[in-house]
N, C-alpha and C positions, 0 to 999 in steps of 0.2 A: 710296558702296558700298565695303565692305571687300574685301580680297583674297580672303578666305575665301568670299565669295559669287560670285566670278567663275567662269565656266565654261571648262574646258579645251577648246580647239578641236581638238586632236589626239585621236583616239579611243584610249581605253585598250587595252592589249594584250588579246587574247582569252584567256580561261581555257582551259587545256588540257582541262578536263573538259566545257566547254560544247559543245553540238552546233554544227557549222559553220554551218548556216543561221541559228541563233539568234544566233551571234556576229556574223554579217554584218548581221543586222537591228539588233543593238545598235549596231554601228559606224555604220550608216546613220542611225539615230535620233540618235546623238550628233552626227554631222556636221550633220544637219539642224537640230538645236537650236543648235549653234554658229553656223551661218549665220544663223538667225533672230535670234540675239542681236546679231550684227554688222550685220544688214540695214539698220537705220536709219542707221548711220554710213556704210555703203557707198552708200546712196541719196543722202545729203547730199554725199558726195564726188563721186559721178557728176554730181549736179546742178550743183555749183560748177564742175567741170571742163567740163561741157557748155556752161554759160552763158558761161564765158570763151572757149571755142572758137567759139561762135556769134558773140559780139561781134567776135572777131578776123576771122571769116569775112565778116561784114557790112562791116567796114572794108576788108578785102582786095578784096572785090568792088567797093567804092566807088572804089578807086584802080586798078582794072583788073588785079588779081593773082588767081591761083588759090589758094584756101585749101588744097585738098588737095595742091597742089604745094609750098606753103610748109611744110605739116606733114610731108609724106613725102619731100621732096627738097631739104632745106636743109642746107648745111654738112656735118657729119659723116654725115648720112643718105646723102649721095651716095657717100661712101667705103664705107659698109656695104653698100649695094645693089650697088656695083660688085664688091666682094669676093664677095658672094653669087652674082653672075652669072658672074664670070670667075676667081675664086680670087685668091690673093695674087700679087704681083709688079708692081703698078703703082706708079710714083713720079712726083712732080711736081718739076720743077727751076725755080727762080726766080733771076732775076738772071743772073749769069755763072757759074752752078753753085755759088754760095755756099750756097744753101739747097736741100736735097734732102729732100722729104717722102715717106716710104715708107708704104704701107698696112700694113706689118708692125706699125705702132704700134697698130693696132686689133685687139682680142682677138676670138677666132673664134666664140664662142657665138651672138651675135646674128646675124651674117651666115649662120651655119649654119641657124638657125631660119628666117630669111627664105628661104633656098634651099629648105628643106623645105616651108614653107607655100605658096610660089609654085609649087612642082611639084605640089602636091596640089590647090590651088584655082585657079580662073581669075582670078587677080589679078596685077598687076605686082609687082615686088620692092618698090617703094615702098608699094603697098597692103598687101602682106604685112607689111612693117615696121610699119605703122600698126595692123594687126590684132593683131600680137604685143604692141606697146607698150600699146594700150588694154586688152587682156586682162591683161597683166602689171601695169598700174597698179591695176586692181581687186584682183588677187591681193595686190599690195603693200599696198593700203589695208586689206585684211582682216588681213594679217600685222601691220601697225602696230597695228590695233585689238586683236588677240590679245595682243600683247606688253604694251601699256599696260593693257588690261583685267585681265590677270593681276596686275599690280602695283598699280593704282590704282582699278580698277573701271570699270564701263561708261560712266559719265558723262565721266570724264576721257579715256577712250579715244576716245569719239565726238568730243570737242572736239579732241583731237590729230589725228585723221584729217582733220577739216575744216580745221584750221590748216595741215596739210601740203599739202592740196589748194589752199590759198590763198597759198602762199608766192609772192613776186614772180617767181621763176623757174619756177613750177609749170607754165607752158605747155609745158615740156620733157616733162612726163608725157603730153601729147597728141601728141607728135611721134614720128617714127621714130628715136628715140634709145635708148641702152642703159640709161639710168637706171631706168626702170620695171622692167626685168628684174633689174637688180642689187638694187634695193630689195625686190622680191618674194622673191628668194632670201635676202637678208640678214635680212629681218624674220622669216621662218619659221625660218631657222637660229638666230637669237637666241631665238626662242620655244622651239625644241627644246632649247637650252642651259638655259633657265629651267625647263623641264619634265624635264630630265635625260635627254633622248633623244640621247645623244652620237653614235651612228652617223648618225642623221638630220642632226644639226647639222653633222657633218664632211662628209657627202655634199653637203649644200646649199652649204656654204662652198666645197667643191671646184668645184662648178658655177659659183658666183658668181665664183670666181677666173678662169674662162674668159670672163667678160663684160666686165670693165673693170679697168684697172690699180689703181684705188683700192679694189678688193675686198680688197686686202691688209689693210685695216682690219678686215674681218670675220674673215679668217684669224687675225690677231693676237688678236682678241677671243676666238675659240674656243680657240685654243691656250693663251693665257695663263690663261684661266678654267679650263680643264681642269687645267693645271699647278697652279694655286692650290688647286683642289679636292683634288687628289691630295696636295699637300704638307700641307694642313690635315687630311687624313684624312676629309674629308666624303664623298668618292666613291672607290670602289675597283673594280677589275675591268678586264677587257680592253676593254670598250666605251668607257671614257673614253680609254684610250690609243689605241685604233683611231680614234675620232672625231678626236682631236688630230692623228693622223698623216694622216688623210684630208684635213683642212681645207686644207693648203697645196698639194695635188697639182695642182689646176687652174691656179692662178696660176704656180706654179713650172715646170710642164711647158711652158706657152706661152713663158715668159721663156727657158727653156733651148732650146726649139725655135728661137726667133728667133736666139738667140746662136749656135747651131750653124749655122744657115743663113747667118749673117753671118761665120762663121769665128772667132767669139770667144764661146765658150759662156757665160761669166759676164758679159761686158760688152756683147755685141752688141745686146741689146734696149735697154739704156740709151743706147747710141750712137744707135739709131734715134730714141728719144725726144728726145735732145739735138738731133737734126736738126730736130725740131719745136719747138725752144726750150723743151722741157719737161724739167725736171730739178729735183732737190731741192737747194737752195742755202742752207738754213737761214734763209730769209726775206730774203736779200739782194736778190733780184729784186723782192720785194714792197715793200721799203723804197725802192728806187730808183724804182719806179713811183709810189708815194705822193708822193715828192719831185717827180716830173714833174707829177702831178695838181695839186699846190698851187702850182706855178710857171708853168703854161701852161694856156691854154684847152683843153678836151677835150670829146669827145662825152659826152652825158648818161649813156650806159650805163656809162662807166668810174667816175665818182664814185658812181653807184648801186651798182656792184659793190663798191666800197670800203665803203660803208655796210652792205651786206648781210653782208659778211665780218666787219666789226667787230661787228655784232649777233650773228653766230654765235659769235664768241669770248666775248662777254658772256654769252650764253645758256649756253655750256659752263661758265663760271665759276659761274653761278647753279645749274646742274645739280649741280655738285660741292659747292658751299658754301652755297647758298641755299635748299635744299629741306628740309622737315621730315624726310623719309626719303630718304637718299642712294640713288640707283639702284644696281642690282646691278653688279658688276665688269664683266660682259660688255658692258653698255651703255656704261659709262664708257670702256672701252678702245676700243670701236667708234667712238663719237662723238669721242673724243679724238684717235685716229689720223687720222680724216677731217679734223678741224680742223687738225692739224699738217701734213698733206699739203697742204691748201689754202693755209695761210698760208706754209708753208716752201717751196712749189714755185714755180719761175719759169716765165714764159711764159704767154701768153694770159690776162692778168689779167681780162679780161671774162668768162672762163669759170669763175672761182672760185666764184660763187654756185651754179652748176650742180654743182660738185664737192661742195658742202655739201648738196645736195638729198637724198642718201641718209641724212644724219645726223638722222633724225627724232627720236631721243631728246633733241636739243637743245630741242625744243618742250615737253618735260615741265614746266619751270617756268612757262611761259606758260599751258599748258593747266590746270595745277592752280590758278593764280591766277584764271583766268577762271571756273572752276567755283565759286570762293569769292566772286567779285565780285557786286555787285548786277546783276540782269538787264539793266538799262538800260546799265550800263557795259560788260558783256560783249557786248551787241548792238552798241553803238557801235564797239567795237574790231574786232569781226568784220566789220561792214559797211565800215569804213575799210580794213581789210586786203583785203577782196574788191575794193573799188574800185581799190586800188593794184595788186593782182595782175592783174586783168583789163585795166586800162589799160596796165600795163607789159608784160604778155605780148603784147598787140597791137602795142605799139611795137617790141618786140624782133623780132617776125616780119615786120612789114610796113614798118617805117621804118628801123630801125637797120642801118647798113651793116657791122656787125661780127659775127663768129661768136659762137655761144653755147657 
């Protein structure tokens, strides 16, 4: 299917001459048509994620663990629910005070949503986090579909959504983690850029900047694409400028807030991250950990993380140089910055695959190849990936003694 046959998901602006009720009906009809177009992809995404979650739950019950507790109260989920219940100010000290981990490392949007939902509904903070993540995961899948559908048509978009739901670390999309919220905001912001809705793109990027540190990739994508469009004379007007100015506000405001709170406006947040052993060192930490992996026995999750990151780098190279039609600049910048952050960052090597989870454009080369492959080959690859994803996701949640 060509680009020209794809359907815009965002409803066109109302004509100033059209009656208000008629314009509302047109918008509702367009939204309904867009949802119906994406519905098969969303159904497949929900099916693969539900299957993976059920398999994990069966194994968890078998070994005497609570599936809901694993999904809603594991690792970072505990920090987010604590912030939602008590606000910021909690630290953990390890050893002789050499390691001090502060909850200021966690951005505020997700715990704020948890607090809002748990105050409105009779659910625990962990349950609220799961409701938010599951809803956001579906919104993210729809956004991924919308972006790819616009560029490559419905078939490639559907395959991309399924592949994204079957990534080895996609179990995170079923957990009380921030990745589903980030991807939902990022995908729709990228779609807004592709459809030249600059104010919406900037506003969504600003919200995404309040969700996770690596949302800076989306900020860079929106700002640099806007600058490129202005310099090339393709776009003019105050909306482009305003959208570009809006994009960094969320990320920058929280970084500045933490800096002021720590007494160092520009460096305070990065000092907090350094206490978590999380910093950008141009890949030095990654190289040191690779050396460790090849010289000493290690848990299964660490070499698996290395393989996933290496595949991500390869997919980015294919995305840039191996496709018949190079993706738009906004997708290249977004995916490229996420890859650079993942490879160039130090600390928590086992979490690097999760940091690549928002980089769904990396799947475009594989999705395009699968749509052109023989059906038997495409089914074989998909089934193999499904088996890996569901087995590895179960291992990460129920067996692996390391954070994600």
